[in-house]
Gaussian input, Z-matrix of N, CA and C with variables (Angstrom, degrees):
# hf/3-21g

backbone

0 1
 N
 C     1     B1
 C     2     B2     1     A1
 N     3     B3     2     A2     1     D1
 C     4     B4     3     A3     2     D2
 C     5     B5     4     A4     3     D3
 N     6     B6     5     A5     4     D4
 C     7     B7     6     A6     5     D5
 C     8     B8     7     A7     6     D6
 N     9     B9     8     A8     7     D7
 C    10    B10     9     A9     8     D8
 C    11    B11    10    A10     9     D9
 N    12    B12    11    A11    10    D10
 C    13    B13    12    A12    11    D11
 C    14    B14    13    A13    12    D12
 N    15    B15    14    A14    13    D13
 C    16    B16    15    A15    14    D14
 C    17    B17    16    A16    15    D15
 N    18    B18    17    A17    16    D16
 C    19    B19    18    A18    17    D17
 C    20    B20    19    A19    18    D18
 N    21    B21    20    A20    19    D19
 C    22    B22    21    A21    20    D20
 C    23    B23    22    A22    21    D21
 N    24    B24    23    A23    22    D22
 C    25    B25    24    A24    23    D23
 C    26    B26    25    A25    24    D24
 N    27    B27    26    A26    25    D25
 C    28    B28    27    A27    26    D26
 C    29    B29    28    A28    27    D27
 N    30    B30    29    A29    28    D28
 C    31    B31    30    A30    29    D29
 C    32    B32    31    A31    30    D30
 N    33    B33    32    A32    31    D31
 C    34    B34    33    A33    32    D32
 C    35    B35    34    A34    33    D33
 N    36    B36    35    A35    34    D34
 C    37    B37    36    A36    35    D35
 C    38    B38    37    A37    36    D36
 N    39    B39    38    A38    37    D37
 C    40    B40    39    A39    38    D38
 C    41    B41    40    A40    39    D39
 N    42    B42    41    A41    40    D40
 C    43    B43    42    A42    41    D41
 C    44    B44    43    A43    42    D42
 N    45    B45    44    A44    43    D43
 C    46    B46    45    A45    44    D44
 C    47    B47    46    A46    45    D45
 N    48    B48    47    A47    46    D46
 C    49    B49    48    A48    47    D47
 C    50    B50    49    A49    48    D48
 N    51    B51    50    A50    49    D49
 C    52    B52    51    A51    50    D50
 C    53    B53    52    A52    51    D51
 N    54    B54    53    A53    52    D52
 C    55    B55    54    A54    53    D53
 C    56    B56    55    A55    54    D54
 N    57    B57    56    A56    55    D55
 C    58    B58    57    A57    56    D56
 C    59    B59    58    A58    57    D57
 N    60    B60    59    A59    58    D58
 C    61    B61    60    A60    59    D59
 C    62    B62    61    A61    60    D60
 N    63    B63    62    A62    61    D61
 C    64    B64    63    A63    62    D62
 C    65    B65    64    A64    63    D63
 N    66    B66    65    A65    64    D64
 C    67    B67    66    A66    65    D65
 C    68    B68    67    A67    66    D66
 N    69    B69    68    A68    67    D67
 C    70    B70    69    A69    68    D68
 C    71    B71    70    A70    69    D69
 N    72    B72    71    A71    70    D70
 C    73    B73    72    A72    71    D71
 C    74    B74    73    A73    72    D72
 N    75    B75    74    A74    73    D73
 C    76    B76    75    A75    74    D74
 C    77    B77    76    A76    75    D75
 N    78    B78    77    A77    76    D76
 C    79    B79    78    A78    77    D77
 C    80    B80    79    A79    78    D78
 N    81    B81    80    A80    79    D79
 C    82    B82    81    A81    80    D80
 C    83    B83    82    A82    81    D81
 N    84    B84    83    A83    82    D82
 C    85    B85    84    A84    83    D83
 C    86    B86    85    A85    84    D84
 N    87    B87    86    A86    85    D85
 C    88    B88    87    A87    86    D86
 C    89    B89    88    A88    87    D87
 N    90    B90    89    A89    88    D88
 C    91    B91    90    A90    89    D89
 C    92    B92    91    A91    90    D90
 N    93    B93    92    A92    91    D91
 C    94    B94    93    A93    92    D92
 C    95    B95    94    A94    93    D93
 N    96    B96    95    A95    94    D94
 C    97    B97    96    A96    95    D95
 C    98    B98    97    A97    96    D96
 N    99    B99    98    A98    97    D97
 C   100   B100    99    A99    98    D98
 C   101   B101   100   A100    99    D99
 N   102   B102   101   A101   100   D100
 C   103   B103   102   A102   101   D101
 C   104   B104   103   A103   102   D102
 N   105   B105   104   A104   103   D103
 C   106   B106   105   A105   104   D104
 C   107   B107   106   A106   105   D105
 N   108   B108   107   A107   106   D106
 C   109   B109   108   A108   107   D107
 C   110   B110   109   A109   108   D108
 N   111   B111   110   A110   109   D109
 C   112   B112   111   A111   110   D110
 C   113   B113   112   A112   111   D111
 N   114   B114   113   A113   112   D112
 C   115   B115   114   A114   113   D113
 C   116   B116   115   A115   114   D114
 N   117   B117   116   A116   115   D115
 C   118   B118   117   A117   116   D116
 C   119   B119   118   A118   117   D117
 N   120   B120   119   A119   118   D118
 C   121   B121   120   A120   119   D119
 C   122   B122   121   A121   120   D120
 N   123   B123   122   A122   121   D121
 C   124   B124   123   A123   122   D122
 C   125   B125   124   A124   123   D123
 N   126   B126   125   A125   124   D124
 C   127   B127   126   A126   125   D125
 C   128   B128   127   A127   126   D126
 N   129   B129   128   A128   127   D127
 C   130   B130   129   A129   128   D128
 C   131   B131   130   A130   129   D129
 N   132   B132   131   A131   130   D130
 C   133   B133   132   A132   131   D131
 C   134   B134   133   A133   132   D132
 N   135   B135   134   A134   133   D133
 C   136   B136   135   A135   134   D134
 C   137   B137   136   A136   135   D135
 N   138   B138   137   A137   136   D136
 C   139   B139   138   A138   137   D137
 C   140   B140   139   A139   138   D138
 N   141   B141   140   A140   139   D139
 C   142   B142   141   A141   140   D140
 C   143   B143   142   A142   141   D141
 N   144   B144   143   A143   142   D142
 C   145   B145   144   A144   143   D143
 C   146   B146   145   A145   144   D144
 N   147   B147   146   A146   145   D145
 C   148   B148   147   A147   146   D146
 C   149   B149   148   A148   147   D147
 N   150   B150   149   A149   148   D148
 C   151   B151   150   A150   149   D149
 C   152   B152   151   A151   150   D150
 N   153   B153   152   A152   151   D151
 C   154   B154   153   A153   152   D152
 C   155   B155   154   A154   153   D153
 N   156   B156   155   A155   154   D154
 C   157   B157   156   A156   155   D155
 C   158   B158   157   A157   156   D156
 N   159   B159   158   A158   157   D157
 C   160   B160   159   A159   158   D158
 C   161   B161   160   A160   159   D159
 N   162   B162   161   A161   160   D160
 C   163   B163   162   A162   161   D161
 C   164   B164   163   A163   162   D162
 N   165   B165   164   A164   163   D163
 C   166   B166   165   A165   164   D164
 C   167   B167   166   A166   165   D165
 N   168   B168   167   A167   166   D166
 C   169   B169   168   A168   167   D167
 C   170   B170   169   A169   168   D168
 N   171   B171   170   A170   169   D169
 C   172   B172   171   A171   170   D170
 C   173   B173   172   A172   171   D171
 N   174   B174   173   A173   172   D172
 C   175   B175   174   A174   173   D173
 C   176   B176   175   A175   174   D174
 N   177   B177   176   A176   175   D175
 C   178   B178   177   A177   176   D176
 C   179   B179   178   A178   177   D177
 N   180   B180   179   A179   178   D178
 C   181   B181   180   A180   179   D179
 C   182   B182   181   A181   180   D180
 N   183   B183   182   A182   181   D181
 C   184   B184   183   A183   182   D182
 C   185   B185   184   A184   183   D183
 N   186   B186   185   A185   184   D184
 C   187   B187   186   A186   185   D185
 C   188   B188   187   A187   186   D186
 N   189   B189   188   A188   187   D187
 C   190   B190   189   A189   188   D188
 C   191   B191   190   A190   189   D189
 N   192   B192   191   A191   190   D190
 C   193   B193   192   A192   191   D191
 C   194   B194   193   A193   192   D192
 N   195   B195   194   A194   193   D193
 C   196   B196   195   A195   194   D194
 C   197   B197   196   A196   195   D195
 N   198   B198   197   A197   196   D196
 C   199   B199   198   A198   197   D197
 C   200   B200   199   A199   198   D198
 N   201   B201   200   A200   199   D199
 C   202   B202   201   A201   200   D200
 C   203   B203   202   A202   201   D201
 N   204   B204   203   A203   202   D202
 C   205   B205   204   A204   203   D203
 C   206   B206   205   A205   204   D204
 N   207   B207   206   A206   205   D205
 C   208   B208   207   A207   206   D206
 C   209   B209   208   A208   207   D207
 N   210   B210   209   A209   208   D208
 C   211   B211   210   A210   209   D209
 C   212   B212   211   A211   210   D210
 N   213   B213   212   A212   211   D211
 C   214   B214   213   A213   212   D212
 C   215   B215   214   A214   213   D213
 N   216   B216   215   A215   214   D214
 C   217   B217   216   A216   215   D215
 C   218   B218   217   A217   216   D216
 N   219   B219   218   A218   217   D217
 C   220   B220   219   A219   218   D218
 C   221   B221   220   A220   219   D219
 N   222   B222   221   A221   220   D220
 C   223   B223   222   A222   221   D221
 C   224   B224   223   A223   222   D222
 N   225   B225   224   A224   223   D223
 C   226   B226   225   A225   224   D224
 C   227   B227   226   A226   225   D225
 N   228   B228   227   A227   226   D226
 C   229   B229   228   A228   227   D227
 C   230   B230   229   A229   228   D228
 N   231   B231   230   A230   229   D229
 C   232   B232   231   A231   230   D230
 C   233   B233   232   A232   231   D231
 N   234   B234   233   A233   232   D232
 C   235   B235   234   A234   233   D233
 C   236   B236   235   A235   234   D234
 N   237   B237   236   A236   235   D235
 C   238   B238   237   A237   236   D236
 C   239   B239   238   A238   237   D237
 N   240   B240   239   A239   238   D238
 C   241   B241   240   A240   239   D239
 C   242   B242   241   A241   240   D240
 N   243   B243   242   A242   241   D241
 C   244   B244   243   A243   242   D242
 C   245   B245   244   A244   243   D243
 N   246   B246   245   A245   244   D244
 C   247   B247   246   A246   245   D245
 C   248   B248   247   A247   246   D246
 N   249   B249   248   A248   247   D247
 C   250   B250   249   A249   248   D248
 C   251   B251   250   A250   249   D249
 N   252   B252   251   A251   250   D250
 C   253   B253   252   A252   251   D251
 C   254   B254   253   A253   252   D252
 N   255   B255   254   A254   253   D253
 C   256   B256   255   A255   254   D254
 C   257   B257   256   A256   255   D255
 N   258   B258   257   A257   256   D256
 C   259   B259   258   A258   257   D257
 C   260   B260   259   A259   258   D258
 N   261   B261   260   A260   259   D259
 C   262   B262   261   A261   260   D260
 C   263   B263   262   A262   261   D261
 N   264   B264   263   A263   262   D262
 C   265   B265   264   A264   263   D263
 C   266   B266   265   A265   264   D264
 N   267   B267   266   A266   265   D265
 C   268   B268   267   A267   266   D266
 C   269   B269   268   A268   267   D267
 N   270   B270   269   A269   268   D268
 C   271   B271   270   A270   269   D269
 C   272   B272   271   A271   270   D270
 N   273   B273   272   A272   271   D271
 C   274   B274   273   A273   272   D272
 C   275   B275   274   A274   273   D273
 N   276   B276   275   A275   274   D274
 C   277   B277   276   A276   275   D275
 C   278   B278   277   A277   276   D276
 N   279   B279   278   A278   277   D277
 C   280   B280   279   A279   278   D278
 C   281   B281   280   A280   279   D279
 N   282   B282   281   A281   280   D280
 C   283   B283   282   A282   281   D281
 C   284   B284   283   A283   282   D282
 N   285   B285   284   A284   283   D283
 C   286   B286   285   A285   284   D284
 C   287   B287   286   A286   285   D285
 N   288   B288   287   A287   286   D286
 C   289   B289   288   A288   287   D287
 C   290   B290   289   A289   288   D288
 N   291   B291   290   A290   289   D289
 C   292   B292   291   A291   290   D290
 C   293   B293   292   A292   291   D291
 N   294   B294   293   A293   292   D292
 C   295   B295   294   A294   293   D293
 C   296   B296   295   A295   294   D294
 N   297   B297   296   A296   295   D295
 C   298   B298   297   A297   296   D296
 C   299   B299   298   A298   297   D297
 N   300   B300   299   A299   298   D298
 C   301   B301   300   A300   299   D299
 C   302   B302   301   A301   300   D300
 N   303   B303   302   A302   301   D301
 C   304   B304   303   A303   302   D302
 C   305   B305   304   A304   303   D303
 N   306   B306   305   A305   304   D304
 C   307   B307   306   A306   305   D305
 C   308   B308   307   A307   306   D306
 N   309   B309   308   A308   307   D307
 C   310   B310   309   A309   308   D308
 C   311   B311   310   A310   309   D309
 N   312   B312   311   A311   310   D310
 C   313   B313   312   A312   311   D311
 C   314   B314   313   A313   312   D312
 N   315   B315   314   A314   313   D313
 C   316   B316   315   A315   314   D314
 C   317   B317   316   A316   315   D315
 N   318   B318   317   A317   316   D316
 C   319   B319   318   A318   317   D317
 C   320   B320   319   A319   318   D318
 N   321   B321   320   A320   319   D319
 C   322   B322   321   A321   320   D320
 C   323   B323   322   A322   321   D321
 N   324   B324   323   A323   322   D322
 C   325   B325   324   A324   323   D323
 C   326   B326   325   A325   324   D324
 N   327   B327   326   A326   325   D325
 C   328   B328   327   A327   326   D326
 C   329   B329   328   A328   327   D327
 N   330   B330   329   A329   328   D328
 C   331   B331   330   A330   329   D329
 C   332   B332   331   A331   330   D330
 N   333   B333   332   A332   331   D331
 C   334   B334   333   A333   332   D332
 C   335   B335   334   A334   333   D333
 N   336   B336   335   A335   334   D334
 C   337   B337   336   A336   335   D335
 C   338   B338   337   A337   336   D336
 N   339   B339   338   A338   337   D337
 C   340   B340   339   A339   338   D338
 C   341   B341   340   A340   339   D339

   B1=1.4458
   B2=1.5320
   B3=1.3262
   B4=1.4543
   B5=1.5242
   B6=1.3374
   B7=1.4620
   B8=1.5276
   B9=1.3354
   B10=1.4654
   B11=1.5190
   B12=1.3189
   B13=1.4654
   B14=1.5258
   B15=1.3226
   B16=1.4613
   B17=1.5252
   B18=1.3364
   B19=1.4587
   B20=1.5261
   B21=1.3315
   B22=1.4501
   B23=1.5248
   B24=1.3138
   B25=1.4678
   B26=1.5172
   B27=1.3256
   B28=1.4581
   B29=1.5291
   B30=1.3287
   B31=1.4605
   B32=1.5230
   B33=1.3058
   B34=1.4557
   B35=1.5204
   B36=1.3172
   B37=1.4576
   B38=1.5259
   B39=1.3130
   B40=1.4633
   B41=1.5244
   B42=1.3069
   B43=1.4626
   B44=1.5266
   B45=1.3204
   B46=1.4674
   B47=1.5208
   B48=1.3346
   B49=1.4570
   B50=1.5227
   B51=1.3323
   B52=1.4674
   B53=1.5174
   B54=1.3203
   B55=1.4638
   B56=1.5255
   B57=1.3053
   B58=1.4594
   B59=1.5238
   B60=1.2748
   B61=1.4544
   B62=1.5049
   B63=1.3326
   B64=1.4602
   B65=1.5357
   B66=1.3508
   B67=1.4551
   B68=1.5152
   B69=1.3188
   B70=1.4684
   B71=1.5099
   B72=1.3354
   B73=1.4519
   B74=1.5178
   B75=1.3324
   B76=1.4615
   B77=1.5250
   B78=1.3023
   B79=1.4626
   B80=1.5227
   B81=1.3515
   B82=1.4581
   B83=1.5261
   B84=1.3206
   B85=1.4678
   B86=1.5174
   B87=1.3328
   B88=1.4615
   B89=1.5174
   B90=1.3316
   B91=1.4649
   B92=1.5173
   B93=1.3022
   B94=1.4602
   B95=1.5134
   B96=1.3272
   B97=1.4604
   B98=1.5207
   B99=1.3271
   B100=1.4615
   B101=1.5211
   B102=1.3271
   B103=1.4631
   B104=1.5248
   B105=1.3186
   B106=1.4589
   B107=1.5172
   B108=1.2946
   B109=1.4516
   B110=1.5116
   B111=1.3140
   B112=1.4619
   B113=1.5149
   B114=1.3260
   B115=1.4625
   B116=1.5195
   B117=1.3243
   B118=1.4562
   B119=1.5179
   B120=1.3292
   B121=1.4560
   B122=1.5242
   B123=1.3091
   B124=1.4585
   B125=1.5271
   B126=1.3226
   B127=1.4528
   B128=1.5234
   B129=1.2948
   B130=1.4590
   B131=1.5066
   B132=1.3127
   B133=1.4591
   B134=1.5224
   B135=1.3368
   B136=1.4645
   B137=1.5312
   B138=1.3179
   B139=1.4584
   B140=1.5271
   B141=1.3151
   B142=1.4649
   B143=1.5204
   B144=1.3280
   B145=1.4652
   B146=1.5150
   B147=1.3315
   B148=1.4600
   B149=1.5250
   B150=1.3196
   B151=1.4734
   B152=1.5315
   B153=1.3384
   B154=1.4503
   B155=1.5223
   B156=1.3342
   B157=1.4631
   B158=1.5280
   B159=1.3211
   B160=1.4578
   B161=1.5208
   B162=1.3170
   B163=1.4628
   B164=1.5230
   B165=1.3311
   B166=1.4595
   B167=1.5217
   B168=1.3215
   B169=1.4555
   B170=1.5213
   B171=1.3235
   B172=1.4599
   B173=1.5153
   B174=1.3105
   B175=1.4626
   B176=1.5273
   B177=1.3078
   B178=1.4624
   B179=1.5196
   B180=1.3232
   B181=1.4645
   B182=1.5222
   B183=1.3241
   B184=1.4688
   B185=1.5263
   B186=1.3281
   B187=1.4698
   B188=1.5287
   B189=1.3262
   B190=1.4642
   B191=1.5177
   B192=1.3478
   B193=1.4645
   B194=1.5179
   B195=1.3271
   B196=1.4668
   B197=1.5215
   B198=1.3267
   B199=1.4634
   B200=1.5273
   B201=1.3259
   B202=1.4632
   B203=1.5208
   B204=1.3213
   B205=1.4525
   B206=1.5269
   B207=1.3198
   B208=1.4629
   B209=1.5175
   B210=1.2958
   B211=1.4663
   B212=1.5281
   B213=1.3168
   B214=1.4566
   B215=1.5108
   B216=1.3247
   B217=1.4673
   B218=1.5254
   B219=1.3439
   B220=1.4622
   B221=1.5257
   B222=1.3300
   B223=1.4669
   B224=1.5293
   B225=1.3238
   B226=1.4613
   B227=1.5225
   B228=1.3306
   B229=1.4588
   B230=1.5150
   B231=1.3290
   B232=1.4571
   B233=1.5214
   B234=1.3221
   B235=1.4649
   B236=1.5210
   B237=1.3338
   B238=1.4698
   B239=1.5214
   B240=1.3138
   B241=1.4643
   B242=1.5146
   B243=1.3290
   B244=1.4632
   B245=1.5201
   B246=1.3466
   B247=1.4561
   B248=1.5239
   B249=1.3414
   B250=1.4601
   B251=1.5201
   B252=1.3260
   B253=1.4619
   B254=1.5185
   B255=1.3253
   B256=1.4589
   B257=1.5169
   B258=1.3157
   B259=1.4563
   B260=1.5177
   B261=1.3232
   B262=1.4687
   B263=1.5255
   B264=1.3340
   B265=1.4661
   B266=1.5253
   B267=1.3041
   B268=1.4669
   B269=1.5303
   B270=1.3173
   B271=1.4638
   B272=1.5224
   B273=1.3005
   B274=1.4551
   B275=1.5192
   B276=1.3219
   B277=1.4493
   B278=1.5160
   B279=1.3268
   B280=1.4611
   B281=1.5253
   B282=1.3237
   B283=1.4533
   B284=1.5212
   B285=1.3311
   B286=1.4588
   B287=1.5276
   B288=1.3322
   B289=1.4643
   B290=1.5221
   B291=1.3300
   B292=1.4572
   B293=1.5223
   B294=1.3223
   B295=1.4573
   B296=1.5228
   B297=1.3179
   B298=1.4511
   B299=1.5257
   B300=1.3263
   B301=1.4660
   B302=1.5323
   B303=1.3379
   B304=1.4679
   B305=1.5229
   B306=1.3251
   B307=1.4598
   B308=1.5114
   B309=1.3364
   B310=1.4587
   B311=1.5226
   B312=1.3324
   B313=1.4663
   B314=1.5171
   B315=1.3277
   B316=1.4570
   B317=1.5229
   B318=1.3010
   B319=1.4639
   B320=1.5311
   B321=1.3184
   B322=1.4614
   B323=1.5258
   B324=1.3119
   B325=1.4482
   B326=1.5130
   B327=1.3174
   B328=1.4556
   B329=1.5198
   B330=1.3221
   B331=1.4609
   B332=1.5180
   B333=1.3295
   B334=1.4658
   B335=1.5240
   B336=1.3306
   B337=1.4626
   B338=1.5167
   B339=1.3291
   B340=1.4702
   B341=1.5029
   A1=110.33
   A2=116.77
   A3=121.43
   A4=110.65
   A5=117.41
   A6=121.77
   A7=109.85
   A8=118.14
   A9=121.58
   A10=110.71
   A11=117.42
   A12=120.95
   A13=110.55
   A14=117.27
   A15=120.73
   A16=110.61
   A17=117.35
   A18=120.91
   A19=111.45
   A20=116.71
   A21=120.43
   A22=110.64
   A23=117.48
   A24=121.29
   A25=110.96
   A26=117.92
   A27=121.75
   A28=111.83
   A29=117.42
   A30=121.27
   A31=109.07
   A32=115.63
   A33=120.55
   A34=108.39
   A35=116.11
   A36=118.52
   A37=111.38
   A38=116.57
   A39=119.35
   A40=109.81
   A41=115.85
   A42=121.12
   A43=109.84
   A44=115.47
   A45=122.03
   A46=107.95
   A47=115.30
   A48=120.66
   A49=110.02
   A50=116.23
   A51=122.22
   A52=108.76
   A53=114.72
   A54=121.70
   A55=108.94
   A56=120.73
   A57=127.02
   A58=111.64
   A59=115.53
   A60=122.44
   A61=115.28
   A62=117.05
   A63=122.35
   A64=110.59
   A65=115.26
   A66=122.04
   A67=110.39
   A68=116.14
   A69=120.12
   A70=109.64
   A71=117.12
   A72=122.43
   A73=110.45
   A74=116.32
   A75=122.00
   A76=109.38
   A77=117.03
   A78=123.63
   A79=107.77
   A80=117.07
   A81=118.69
   A82=111.88
   A83=118.19
   A84=121.02
   A85=108.20
   A86=115.43
   A87=119.29
   A88=110.59
   A89=115.80
   A90=124.41
   A91=107.66
   A92=116.69
   A93=123.65
   A94=106.70
   A95=115.77
   A96=118.67
   A97=108.97
   A98=117.55
   A99=120.82
   A100=112.50
   A101=118.07
   A102=121.26
   A103=109.85
   A104=116.35
   A105=121.77
   A106=109.41
   A107=115.53
   A108=120.41
   A109=110.20
   A110=114.76
   A111=121.77
   A112=108.14
   A113=117.21
   A114=119.51
   A115=112.91
   A116=116.96
   A117=119.72
   A118=110.92
   A119=117.75
   A120=121.19
   A121=111.79
   A122=117.64
   A123=119.99
   A124=112.17
   A125=118.52
   A126=120.79
   A127=113.88
   A128=118.37
   A129=118.98
   A130=111.94
   A131=114.41
   A132=120.38
   A133=110.19
   A134=116.76
   A135=119.38
   A136=110.77
   A137=115.29
   A138=121.47
   A139=105.43
   A140=117.82
   A141=121.89
   A142=107.36
   A143=116.72
   A144=120.95
   A145=110.25
   A146=117.20
   A147=119.70
   A148=110.43
   A149=116.84
   A150=120.95
   A151=108.74
   A152=115.94
   A153=121.48
   A154=114.69
   A155=117.47
   A156=119.85
   A157=109.96
   A158=115.92
   A159=121.16
   A160=110.92
   A161=115.52
   A162=122.25
   A163=106.00
   A164=116.45
   A165=119.40
   A166=109.95
   A167=114.68
   A168=121.99
   A169=106.63
   A170=115.70
   A171=121.18
   A172=110.01
   A173=116.50
   A174=122.75
   A175=108.58
   A176=117.11
   A177=120.71
   A178=112.02
   A179=117.05
   A180=123.79
   A181=106.91
   A182=116.82
   A183=119.85
   A184=109.79
   A185=117.80
   A186=121.01
   A187=111.85
   A188=114.62
   A189=120.44
   A190=109.62
   A191=117.13
   A192=121.54
   A193=109.41
   A194=115.28
   A195=121.69
   A196=107.76
   A197=116.07
   A198=122.14
   A199=106.98
   A200=117.06
   A201=122.35
   A202=108.75
   A203=116.04
   A204=121.12
   A205=108.35
   A206=115.44
   A207=122.08
   A208=106.33
   A209=116.96
   A210=123.34
   A211=110.70
   A212=116.65
   A213=122.21
   A214=116.01
   A215=118.19
   A216=121.46
   A217=110.07
   A218=117.17
   A219=119.29
   A220=111.63
   A221=115.68
   A222=121.11
   A223=108.99
   A224=115.94
   A225=121.43
   A226=108.24
   A227=116.05
   A228=122.13
   A229=112.12
   A230=114.53
   A231=122.70
   A232=104.97
   A233=115.99
   A234=118.85
   A235=109.95
   A236=115.03
   A237=122.03
   A238=107.35
   A239=116.12
   A240=120.87
   A241=111.69
   A242=116.08
   A243=122.20
   A244=113.32
   A245=118.06
   A246=122.08
   A247=110.80
   A248=115.41
   A249=122.05
   A250=107.76
   A251=115.92
   A252=123.18
   A253=109.67
   A254=116.43
   A255=121.58
   A256=109.36
   A257=115.16
   A258=121.92
   A259=109.78
   A260=116.17
   A261=122.34
   A262=110.10
   A263=115.44
   A264=121.25
   A265=111.15
   A266=116.50
   A267=122.35
   A268=109.11
   A269=115.80
   A270=120.01
   A271=110.24
   A272=115.49
   A273=121.14
   A274=111.00
   A275=115.11
   A276=120.75
   A277=110.72
   A278=115.85
   A279=121.65
   A280=108.92
   A281=116.10
   A282=122.17
   A283=107.77
   A284=115.83
   A285=121.74
   A286=107.23
   A287=116.26
   A288=121.66
   A289=108.23
   A290=115.85
   A291=121.39
   A292=109.78
   A293=116.08
   A294=119.84
   A295=107.88
   A296=114.92
   A297=123.63
   A298=107.98
   A299=118.10
   A300=119.25
   A301=114.11
   A302=117.72
   A303=119.57
   A304=114.13
   A305=118.23
   A306=118.76
   A307=112.76
   A308=115.38
   A309=120.61
   A310=110.19
   A311=115.38
   A312=122.54
   A313=107.32
   A314=116.61
   A315=122.02
   A316=107.05
   A317=115.52
   A318=122.20
   A319=108.20
   A320=116.73
   A321=120.62
   A322=109.12
   A323=115.74
   A324=122.26
   A325=109.71
   A326=115.88
   A327=120.88
   A328=109.15
   A329=115.55
   A330=121.86
   A331=108.32
   A332=115.30
   A333=122.72
   A334=106.72
   A335=116.68
   A336=122.13
   A337=107.27
   A338=115.83
   A339=120.53
   A340=110.71
   D1=-42.09
   D2=179.66
   D3=-64.44
   D4=-39.14
   D5=179.19
   D6=-64.24
   D7=-43.05
   D8=179.37
   D9=-62.48
   D10=-41.43
   D11=178.15
   D12=-64.25
   D13=-40.02
   D14=179.15
   D15=-65.32
   D16=-44.34
   D17=-179.45
   D18=-64.70
   D19=-38.50
   D20=177.92
   D21=-65.27
   D22=-41.47
   D23=178.97
   D24=-67.95
   D25=-33.67
   D26=-178.22
   D27=-75.19
   D28=-22.37
   D29=-178.72
   D30=-83.94
   D31=88.74
   D32=176.91
   D33=-153.93
   D34=159.09
   D35=-176.77
   D36=-72.42
   D37=153.41
   D38=176.53
   D39=-68.79
   D40=150.49
   D41=178.29
   D42=-70.68
   D43=150.34
   D44=175.62
   D45=-131.88
   D46=142.32
   D47=-177.39
   D48=-128.12
   D49=146.56
   D50=177.87
   D51=-111.87
   D52=147.13
   D53=178.30
   D54=-118.49
   D55=150.39
   D56=1.36
   D57=-78.02
   D58=161.14
   D59=176.97
   D60=100.71
   D61=-8.20
   D62=179.52
   D63=47.68
   D64=57.48
   D65=-178.34
   D66=-92.73
   D67=128.87
   D68=178.17
   D69=-73.98
   D70=132.49
   D71=179.22
   D72=-83.60
   D73=142.99
   D74=177.43
   D75=-77.46
   D76=150.49
   D77=179.06
   D78=-107.01
   D79=127.44
   D80=177.80
   D81=-98.16
   D82=-34.28
   D83=174.01
   D84=-163.95
   D85=159.74
   D86=-176.90
   D87=-162.76
   D88=157.87
   D89=169.49
   D90=-143.57
   D91=130.58
   D92=175.76
   D93=-133.81
   D94=109.14
   D95=-175.23
   D96=66.06
   D97=-125.90
   D98=-179.85
   D99=-97.00
   D100=1.45
   D101=-179.94
   D102=-99.35
   D103=131.41
   D104=178.38
   D105=-132.52
   D106=155.94
   D107=177.31
   D108=-151.27
   D109=157.11
   D110=176.78
   D111=-143.17
   D112=84.62
   D113=-178.69
   D114=-55.72
   D115=-21.19
   D116=178.11
   D117=-61.69
   D118=-19.95
   D119=-178.87
   D120=-59.18
   D121=-25.41
   D122=179.53
   D123=-77.26
   D124=-11.14
   D125=-173.81
   D126=-87.45
   D127=-12.22
   D128=179.93
   D129=170.00
   D130=174.61
   D131=-179.91
   D132=-77.64
   D133=151.78
   D134=176.97
   D135=-77.27
   D136=159.85
   D137=169.99
   D138=-78.66
   D139=123.87
   D140=179.24
   D141=-111.46
   D142=122.27
   D143=-176.11
   D144=-141.42
   D145=143.37
   D146=172.74
   D147=-66.91
   D148=144.57
   D149=177.29
   D150=-56.70
   D151=132.96
   D152=179.15
   D153=89.85
   D154=-7.87
   D155=178.15
   D156=-82.07
   D157=173.48
   D158=-178.43
   D159=-96.58
   D160=132.79
   D161=172.77
   D162=-107.65
   D163=138.44
   D164=178.75
   D165=-133.21
   D166=152.42
   D167=174.49
   D168=-130.74
   D169=130.10
   D170=177.30
   D171=-110.77
   D172=145.13
   D173=179.72
   D174=-119.11
   D175=146.69
   D176=-179.90
   D177=-74.64
   D178=-17.34
   D179=175.78
   D180=-127.40
   D181=136.93
   D182=179.74
   D183=-62.87
   D184=123.65
   D185=-179.38
   D186=-77.75
   D187=155.10
   D188=172.73
   D189=-80.23
   D190=-40.78
   D191=178.08
   D192=-149.51
   D193=152.62
   D194=179.03
   D195=-140.28
   D196=133.66
   D197=173.92
   D198=-130.65
   D199=127.03
   D200=-179.37
   D201=-119.17
   D202=133.07
   D203=170.49
   D204=-123.40
   D205=144.89
   D206=174.89
   D207=-126.35
   D208=124.33
   D209=-174.49
   D210=54.15
   D211=35.75
   D212=176.52
   D213=83.76
   D214=-6.24
   D215=-179.29
   D216=-105.22
   D217=134.44
   D218=179.34
   D219=-66.27
   D220=147.41
   D221=175.89
   D222=-109.91
   D223=148.75
   D224=178.66
   D225=-80.94
   D226=120.54
   D227=-175.39
   D228=-103.50
   D229=151.37
   D230=164.91
   D231=-113.85
   D232=135.90
   D233=-177.52
   D234=-121.32
   D235=133.48
   D236=175.72
   D237=-136.88
   D238=106.52
   D239=179.75
   D240=60.73
   D241=-119.67
   D242=-178.15
   D243=-93.41
   D244=13.04
   D245=-177.73
   D246=-122.16
   D247=147.29
   D248=168.94
   D249=-122.75
   D250=148.41
   D251=-176.90
   D252=-134.36
   D253=149.47
   D254=170.75
   D255=-156.90
   D256=165.45
   D257=-178.88
   D258=-90.13
   D259=132.82
   D260=-178.22
   D261=-75.04
   D262=108.99
   D263=176.09
   D264=-123.07
   D265=-33.30
   D266=-171.17
   D267=-119.20
   D268=149.20
   D269=176.16
   D270=-120.56
   D271=158.72
   D272=179.06
   D273=137.72
   D274=-161.08
   D275=178.84
   D276=-70.16
   D277=141.23
   D278=-178.50
   D279=-119.52
   D280=133.95
   D281=173.90
   D282=-120.64
   D283=129.63
   D284=-179.48
   D285=-120.60
   D286=108.20
   D287=178.65
   D288=-98.92
   D289=120.79
   D290=-173.69
   D291=-127.77
   D292=135.01
   D293=169.80
   D294=-108.44
   D295=137.78
   D296=178.32
   D297=-116.98
   D298=168.34
   D299=179.56
   D300=-53.89
   D301=-28.29
   D302=-176.72
   D303=-116.53
   D304=15.45
   D305=178.96
   D306=159.54
   D307=-157.83
   D308=-178.42
   D309=-142.01
   D310=159.43
   D311=176.31
   D312=-142.65
   D313=141.15
   D314=170.36
   D315=-112.23
   D316=118.30
   D317=178.18
   D318=-102.66
   D319=149.61
   D320=176.49
   D321=-131.81
   D322=153.69
   D323=177.46
   D324=-167.90
   D325=-171.35
   D326=179.67
   D327=-131.57
   D328=146.70
   D329=177.54
   D330=-123.90
   D331=132.74
   D332=173.27
   D333=-116.06
   D334=121.26
   D335=179.48
   D336=-106.31
   D337=129.64
   D338=-179.04
   D339=-117.76

């Protein structure tokens, strides 16, 4: 039991730092060998959708551009006003890069397709 706990603790990504200021970078997901992790999982529940159903994201301000990737692959979006839609085919970590009239935001989440 102690060995399993040690191996689980040892399976984590190496730290990364940015300069100036020697700031440690946050990790959103990782895989090293057969060990994977997604610390983002602690931030909220995943989107759970049946395969082939529609997933949508709404924004409180109409975006200038939106790019969504799921498991690192871009998804084909339909956009209507402040909403984007796509068909649920892939599951995994989701990154949503959005530009607004006054800046940009990168949102992250998880999708589970059943």
